[in-house]
One Martini backbone bead per residue (centre of mass of N, CA, C, O) as a GRO file, in nm:
protein
  322
    1MET     BB    1   0.096   0.036   0.022
    2LYS     BB    2   0.062   0.362  -0.015
    3ALA     BB    3   0.093   0.655   0.144
    4THR     BB    4  -0.141   0.799  -0.010
    5ASP     BB    5  -0.358   0.593   0.073
    6ILE     BB    6  -0.340   0.635   0.379
    7ILE     BB    7  -0.409   0.935   0.389
    8ALA     BB    8  -0.704   0.895   0.268
    9GLU     BB    9  -0.817   0.706   0.519
   10ALA     BB   10  -0.669   0.878   0.766
   11ASN     BB   11  -0.599   1.129   0.981
   12PRO     BB   12  -0.351   1.043   1.147
   13ALA     BB   13  -0.179   0.956   0.904
   14ALA     BB   14  -0.184   1.231   0.751
   15LYS     BB   15  -0.002   1.372   0.976
   16VAL     BB   16   0.245   1.173   1.010
   17LEU     BB   17   0.379   1.080   0.729
   18PRO     BB   18   0.515   1.361   0.640
   19ASP     BB   19   0.678   1.288   0.915
   20PRO     BB   20   0.949   1.100   0.973
   21LYS     BB   21   0.990   1.136   1.279
   22MET     BB   22   0.699   1.067   1.369
   23THR     BB   23   0.684   0.794   1.235
   24LYS     BB   24   0.910   0.665   1.401
   25MET     BB   25   0.796   0.721   1.688
   26LEU     BB   26   0.530   0.567   1.649
   27ALA     BB   27   0.652   0.292   1.577
   28ILE     BB   28   0.799   0.254   1.844
   29ALA     BB   29   0.550   0.265   2.028
   30ILE     BB   30   0.410   0.020   1.903
   31ARG     BB   31   0.641  -0.193   1.952
   32HIS     BB   32   0.610  -0.125   2.289
   33ASP     BB   33   0.301  -0.210   2.290
   34GLU     BB   34   0.134  -0.459   2.484
   35THR     BB   35  -0.184  -0.365   2.431
   36LEU     BB   36  -0.196  -0.450   2.159
   37PRO     BB   37  -0.332  -0.622   1.918
   38LYS     BB   38  -0.160  -0.886   1.796
   39THR     BB   39  -0.311  -0.960   1.530
   40LEU     BB   40  -0.269  -0.693   1.378
   41VAL     BB   41   0.041  -0.702   1.361
   42ALA     BB   42   0.076  -0.996   1.248
   43ARG     BB   43  -0.054  -0.935   0.962
   44LEU     BB   44   0.213  -0.773   0.860
   45GLY     BB   45   0.434  -0.943   0.958
   46PRO     BB   46   0.773  -0.964   1.053
   47LYS     BB   47   0.831  -0.669   0.872
   48PRO     BB   48   0.709  -0.395   0.938
   49THR     BB   49   0.655  -0.092   0.857
   50ASP     BB   50   0.610   0.220   0.964
   51GLN     BB   51   0.362   0.271   0.783
   52ASP     BB   52   0.198   0.026   0.872
   53LEU     BB   53   0.178   0.110   1.174
   54VAL     BB   54   0.031   0.374   1.128
   55LYS     BB   55  -0.221   0.244   1.008
   56VAL     BB   56  -0.302   0.087   1.256
   57TRP     BB   57  -0.334   0.328   1.440
   58SER     BB   58  -0.545   0.479   1.276
   59ASP     BB   59  -0.768   0.265   1.291
   60LEU     BB   60  -0.789   0.247   1.604
   61ILE     BB   61  -0.864   0.542   1.657
   62ASP     BB   62  -1.116   0.555   1.487
   63GLN     BB   63  -1.267   0.333   1.645
   64SER     BB   64  -1.259   0.469   1.926
   65LEU     BB   65  -1.395   0.752   1.837
   66SER     BB   66  -1.667   0.613   1.706
   67ALA     BB   67  -1.736   0.453   2.017
   68THR     BB   68  -1.862   0.637   2.217
   69ASN     BB   69  -2.096   0.741   2.461
   70TYR     BB   70  -2.099   1.041   2.278
   71GLY     BB   71  -2.017   0.946   2.003
   72ASP     BB   72  -1.864   1.064   1.709
   73LEU     BB   73  -1.497   1.164   1.696
   74SER     BB   74  -1.332   1.099   1.423
   75ARG     BB   75  -1.360   1.409   1.290
   76ASP     BB   76  -1.173   1.523   1.518
   77SER     BB   77  -0.852   1.625   1.472
   78LYS     BB   78  -0.755   1.719   1.760
   79LEU     BB   79  -0.793   1.447   1.907
   80ASP     BB   80  -0.602   1.256   1.747
   81GLY     BB   81  -0.350   1.436   1.785
   82TRP     BB   82  -0.338   1.423   2.094
   83LEU     BB   83  -0.318   1.114   2.121
   84THR     BB   84  -0.058   1.082   1.957
   85ARG     BB   85   0.124   1.242   2.145
   86LEU     BB   86   0.086   1.067   2.394
   87TYR     BB   87   0.192   0.807   2.263
   88ILE     BB   88   0.477   0.898   2.175
   89ASN     BB   89   0.536   0.989   2.493
   90HIS     BB   90   0.425   0.752   2.686
   91VAL     BB   91   0.160   0.832   2.854
   92ASN     BB   92  -0.022   0.645   2.665
   93ASN     BB   93  -0.185   0.366   2.583
   94PHE     BB   94  -0.414   0.186   2.417
   95GLU     BB   95  -0.586   0.102   2.660
   96ASP     BB   96  -0.640   0.386   2.760
   97ILE     BB   97  -0.777   0.493   2.497
   98ASN     BB   98  -0.992   0.248   2.451
   99GLY     BB   99  -1.120   0.293   2.713
  100GLU     BB  100  -1.204   0.528   2.936
  101GLY     BB  101  -1.061   0.753   2.783
  102GLY     BB  102  -1.252   0.776   2.541
  103ASP     BB  103  -1.501   0.862   2.714
  104ALA     BB  104  -1.373   1.115   2.833
  105LEU     BB  105  -1.342   1.254   2.563
  106GLY     BB  106  -1.640   1.246   2.490
  107ALA     BB  107  -1.738   1.411   2.732
  108TRP     BB  108  -1.585   1.668   2.674
  109ALA     BB  109  -1.701   1.719   2.390
  110ALA     BB  110  -2.000   1.732   2.475
  111LEU     BB  111  -1.967   1.980   2.664
  112SER     BB  112  -1.829   2.176   2.470
  113LYS     BB  113  -2.047   2.194   2.231
  114ARG     BB  114  -2.264   2.303   2.471
  115GLY     BB  115  -2.128   2.510   2.679
  116LEU     BB  116  -2.060   2.346   2.982
  117LEU     BB  117  -1.784   2.461   3.036
  118ALA     BB  118  -1.547   2.578   3.203
  119PRO     BB  119  -1.295   2.776   3.108
  120GLN     BB  120  -1.060   2.589   3.229
  121ASP     BB  121  -1.189   2.325   3.072
  122GLN     BB  122  -1.176   2.425   2.765
  123ASP     BB  123  -0.866   2.395   2.765
  124PHE     BB  124  -0.725   2.136   2.604
  125ASN     BB  125  -0.402   2.189   2.618
  126ARG     BB  126  -0.373   2.143   2.941
  127PHE     BB  127  -0.377   1.847   2.885
  128LYS     BB  128  -0.134   1.572   2.963
  129SER     BB  129  -0.372   1.358   3.009
  130LEU     BB  130  -0.628   1.140   3.058
  131HIS     BB  131  -0.644   1.168   3.364
  132GLN     BB  132  -0.703   1.471   3.371
  133LEU     BB  133  -0.964   1.451   3.209
  134GLN     BB  134  -1.118   1.260   3.397
  135GLN     BB  135  -1.125   1.449   3.646
  136VAL     BB  136  -1.304   1.663   3.515
  137VAL     BB  137  -1.561   1.486   3.415
  138ARG     BB  138  -1.608   1.391   3.733
  139LYS     BB  139  -1.742   1.621   3.817
  140ARG     BB  140  -2.028   1.689   3.971
  141ASN     BB  141  -2.137   1.925   3.771
  142TYR     BB  142  -2.125   1.704   3.513
  143ARG     BB  143  -2.294   1.444   3.556
  144ASP     BB  144  -2.588   1.518   3.475
  145GLU     BB  145  -2.525   1.616   3.192
  146LEU     BB  146  -2.400   1.346   3.089
  147GLU     BB  147  -2.652   1.173   3.128
  148ARG     BB  148  -2.832   1.327   2.931
  149ILE     BB  149  -2.650   1.297   2.684
  150LYS     BB  150  -2.634   0.990   2.678
  151ASN     BB  151  -2.937   0.941   2.646
  152ALA     BB  152  -2.970   1.098   2.382
  153GLU     BB  153  -2.778   0.924   2.213
  154GLU     BB  154  -2.929   0.656   2.261
  155ILE     BB  155  -3.198   0.739   2.144
  156GLU     BB  156  -3.102   0.802   1.857
  157LYS     BB  157  -3.005   0.519   1.796
  158HIS     BB  158  -3.290   0.376   1.841
  159LYS     BB  159  -3.454   0.536   1.633
  160ARG     BB  160  -3.307   0.399   1.383
  161THR     BB  161  -3.416   0.083   1.485
  162LYS     BB  162  -3.702   0.099   1.531
  163LYS     BB  163  -4.000  -0.111   1.592
  164ASP     BB  164  -4.350  -0.047   1.505
  165VAL     BB  165  -4.699  -0.025   1.593
  166VAL     BB  166  -4.939   0.211   1.528
  167LEU     BB  167  -5.252   0.258   1.678
  168ILE     BB  168  -5.226   0.559   1.808
  169ASP     BB  169  -5.238   0.914   1.668
  170ASP     BB  170  -5.323   1.195   1.843
  171GLU     BB  171  -5.392   1.461   2.050
  172ALA     BB  172  -5.381   1.247   2.305
  173PHE     BB  173  -5.255   0.972   2.172
  174TYR     BB  174  -4.987   0.720   2.208
  175VAL     BB  175  -4.989   0.394   2.045
  176ILE     BB  176  -4.796   0.088   2.082
  177ILE     BB  177  -4.613  -0.185   1.929
  178PRO     BB  178  -4.335  -0.323   2.010
  179MET     BB  179  -4.072  -0.498   1.795
  180ASN     BB  180  -3.833  -0.383   1.974
  181TYR     BB  181  -3.600  -0.252   2.182
  182GLY     BB  182  -3.585   0.033   2.057
  183ALA     BB  183  -3.884   0.104   2.115
  184CYS     BB  184  -3.867   0.073   2.423
  185TYR     BB  185  -3.644   0.277   2.482
  186THR     BB  186  -3.778   0.525   2.357
  187PHE     BB  187  -4.029   0.517   2.540
  188ASN     BB  188  -3.897   0.546   2.821
  189TYR     BB  189  -3.768   0.853   2.721
  190SER     BB  190  -4.060   0.955   2.685
  191GLY     BB  191  -4.094   1.171   2.898
  192HIS     BB  192  -4.133   0.989   3.138
  193ASN     BB  193  -3.909   0.812   3.331
  194SER     BB  194  -3.914   0.491   3.297
  195SER     BB  195  -3.926   0.142   3.457
  196PHE     BB  196  -3.929  -0.038   3.225
  197CYS     BB  197  -3.753  -0.324   3.155
  198THR     BB  198  -3.771  -0.321   2.829
  199GLY     BB  199  -3.608  -0.013   2.839
  200GLY     BB  200  -3.354  -0.081   2.966
  201SER     BB  201  -3.027  -0.184   2.984
  202SER     BB  202  -3.169  -0.496   2.995
  203GLY     BB  203  -3.414  -0.504   2.779
  204LEU     BB  204  -3.357  -0.722   2.570
  205ARG     BB  205  -3.407  -0.963   2.756
  206TRP     BB  206  -3.702  -0.883   2.830
  207PHE     BB  207  -3.820  -0.873   2.549
  208GLN     BB  208  -3.746  -1.175   2.487
  209ARG     BB  209  -3.933  -1.276   2.718
  210TYR     BB  210  -4.226  -1.133   2.653
  211ALA     BB  211  -4.304  -1.100   2.345
  212PRO     BB  212  -4.360  -1.408   2.263
  213GLU     BB  213  -4.636  -1.416   2.438
  214GLY     BB  214  -4.705  -1.111   2.351
  215PRO     BB  215  -4.818  -0.807   2.332
  216ILE     BB  216  -4.689  -0.496   2.376
  217VAL     BB  217  -4.833  -0.198   2.530
  218SER     BB  218  -4.786   0.153   2.460
  219ILE     BB  219  -4.869   0.460   2.654
  220ILE     BB  220  -4.960   0.802   2.568
  221TYR     BB  221  -5.052   1.104   2.733
  222LYS     BB  222  -4.978   1.401   2.607
  223PRO     BB  223  -5.077   1.620   2.828
  224ASN     BB  224  -4.921   1.397   3.060
  225MET     BB  225  -4.620   1.266   2.990
  226ASN     BB  226  -4.453   1.372   3.266
  227ASP     BB  227  -4.629   1.169   3.408
  228LYS     BB  228  -4.681   0.860   3.537
  229ASP     BB  229  -5.000   0.866   3.434
  230GLY     BB  230  -4.910   0.930   3.117
  231LYS     BB  231  -4.788   0.631   3.139
  232TRP     BB  232  -4.823   0.303   2.981
  233GLN     BB  233  -4.824  -0.064   3.031
  234PHE     BB  234  -4.907  -0.378   2.860
  235HIS     BB  235  -4.939  -0.752   2.947
  236ALA     BB  236  -5.151  -1.003   2.941
  237PRO     BB  237  -4.988  -1.279   2.986
  238THR     BB  238  -4.871  -1.127   3.280
  239ASN     BB  239  -5.072  -0.927   3.421
  240GLN     BB  240  -4.987  -0.629   3.299
  241LEU     BB  241  -5.067  -0.293   3.442
  242VAL     BB  242  -4.875   0.010   3.412
  243ASN     BB  243  -4.716   0.266   3.508
  244SER     BB  244  -4.417   0.434   3.492
  245ASP     BB  245  -4.360   0.329   3.808
  246GLN     BB  246  -4.514   0.062   3.878
  247ASP     BB  247  -4.763   0.075   4.035
  248TYR     BB  248  -4.899  -0.196   4.155
  249ARG     BB  249  -4.786  -0.440   3.981
  250HIS     BB  250  -4.945  -0.692   4.148
  251ASN     BB  251  -5.232  -0.520   4.088
  252VAL     BB  252  -5.439  -0.549   3.832
  253ASN     BB  253  -5.717  -0.459   3.940
  254LEU     BB  254  -5.638  -0.175   4.031
  255ASN     BB  255  -5.523  -0.079   3.751
  256ASP     BB  256  -5.774  -0.126   3.588
  257LYS     BB  257  -5.944   0.088   3.733
  258LYS     BB  258  -5.757   0.331   3.692
  259PHE     BB  259  -5.751   0.327   3.383
  260ALA     BB  260  -6.057   0.356   3.344
  261GLU     BB  261  -6.073   0.638   3.482
  262LEU     BB  262  -5.864   0.791   3.303
  263TYR     BB  263  -5.938   0.598   3.015
  264PRO     BB  264  -6.215   0.585   2.881
  265GLY     BB  265  -6.221   0.360   2.600
  266LEU     BB  266  -5.921   0.290   2.523
  267MET     BB  267  -5.904  -0.021   2.523
  268LYS     BB  268  -6.110  -0.057   2.296
  269SER     BB  269  -5.951   0.106   2.082
  270ILE     BB  270  -5.704  -0.073   2.080
  271CYS     BB  271  -5.844  -0.335   1.989
  272THR     BB  272  -5.959  -0.223   1.726
  273SER     BB  273  -5.684  -0.153   1.601
  274MET     BB  274  -5.560  -0.433   1.607
  275LEU     BB  275  -5.768  -0.562   1.414
  276SER     BB  276  -5.716  -0.359   1.172
  277LYS     BB  277  -5.381  -0.445   1.208
  278SER     BB  278  -5.325  -0.757   1.197
  279GLN     BB  279  -5.136  -0.798   0.954
  280GLU     BB  280  -4.907  -0.611   1.040
  281ILE     BB  281  -4.854  -0.744   1.313
  282ASN     BB  282  -4.794  -1.026   1.210
  283GLU     BB  283  -4.553  -0.960   1.024
  284MET     BB  284  -4.367  -0.806   1.238
  285SER     BB  285  -4.376  -1.065   1.453
  286LYS     BB  286  -4.202  -1.297   1.309
  287ASP     BB  287  -3.930  -1.223   1.470
  288ILE     BB  288  -4.046  -1.315   1.758
  289ARG     BB  289  -4.247  -1.542   1.636
  290PRO     BB  290  -4.377  -1.800   1.504
  291GLY     BB  291  -4.618  -1.657   1.281
  292GLY     BB  292  -4.687  -1.463   1.486
  293TYR     BB  293  -4.947  -1.287   1.579
  294ASP     BB  294  -5.271  -1.359   1.722
  295VAL     BB  295  -5.484  -1.115   1.738
  296PRO     BB  296  -5.763  -1.221   1.825
  297LYS     BB  297  -5.646  -1.371   2.069
  298ASP     BB  298  -5.510  -1.127   2.206
  299VAL     BB  299  -5.767  -0.959   2.244
  300ALA     BB  300  -5.918  -1.162   2.420
  301GLU     BB  301  -5.706  -1.146   2.651
  302ILE     BB  302  -5.742  -0.848   2.715
  303LYS     BB  303  -6.043  -0.856   2.794
  304GLU     BB  304  -6.000  -1.064   3.029
  305THR     BB  305  -5.769  -0.909   3.196
  306PHE     BB  306  -5.924  -0.602   3.132
  307PRO     BB  307  -6.245  -0.555   3.196
  308VAL     BB  308  -6.287  -0.265   3.294
  309SER     BB  309  -6.150  -0.108   3.066
  310TYR     BB  310  -6.317  -0.241   2.832
  311SER     BB  311  -6.615  -0.155   2.939
  312THR     BB  312  -6.560   0.124   2.869
  313SER     BB  313  -6.643   0.452   2.780
  314GLY     BB  314  -6.635   0.747   2.673
  315GLY     BB  315  -6.525   1.012   2.902
  316ALA     BB  316  -6.465   1.195   3.216
  317GLY     BB  317  -6.162   1.155   3.240
  318GLY     BB  318  -5.828   1.214   3.244
  319GLY     BB  319  -5.849   1.176   2.915
  320GLY     BB  320  -6.116   1.210   2.834
  321PRO     BB  321  -6.274   1.180   2.567
  322TYR     BB  322  -6.294   0.847   2.358
   0.00000   0.00000   0.00000
């Protein structure tokens, strides 16, 4: 591979290769770094050139910066240049950079581009190691901001992959059947921060546990979506009908009555919509269980499990006429 090809492929290599001294220094650092994945270097053969090693470094840095907890940083040239200098000077090895250090860098960048850093912390060049950077982003006044940013990044990621069937979407309600974990995660963090296990950090496991038994139905009452009673989820096969905080989780009769009072007629409307979209629901759920959901059977189970909610008609409940 020619040096010009390498320059076109990665930012770190493009900066290093035109400078023979820096190329040599980086190659030396790579040869002495015992934390580098051995298989990557071994693929280059018994006598890799300095340019080959720079290309390996460039690829690894791009991979590390593109997969932080706070988004893709691989296009920020000042960050990969700073990491390369640390590496050449033996301040940090690859394990430092690819591990928590990379996320610390991502955290700093996330705070910086949102204008949330104190002036003394905004000066990137004052950091002489990843450890110094980590100490700054771990300050108490940055923790809450970083949690919000991290959640926002995660939500955006899942928005791109979510699959669901929308049952109702009008001025009052948004009701879906999530067809993958991405839809559950996105729902958890829309409005009130829900505690539904299917949308939490280990939600994929729980979605795979519950969804094959029957449809999960997620409900938002738009005028009150930031309140725990403005969001609900139910799963008839496991007798669960709960608000966003999962109050009285094991008392389905109590929650059935509460839901009926808040949103009279809504359960019946959900069932009607499910039946009208039975073919779409069946097709989309074939990845969840063989043959997909049997919607008429699932609707019958909902009626039986939540009889009070289903028996109501639209009226003056917390959700208004429906």
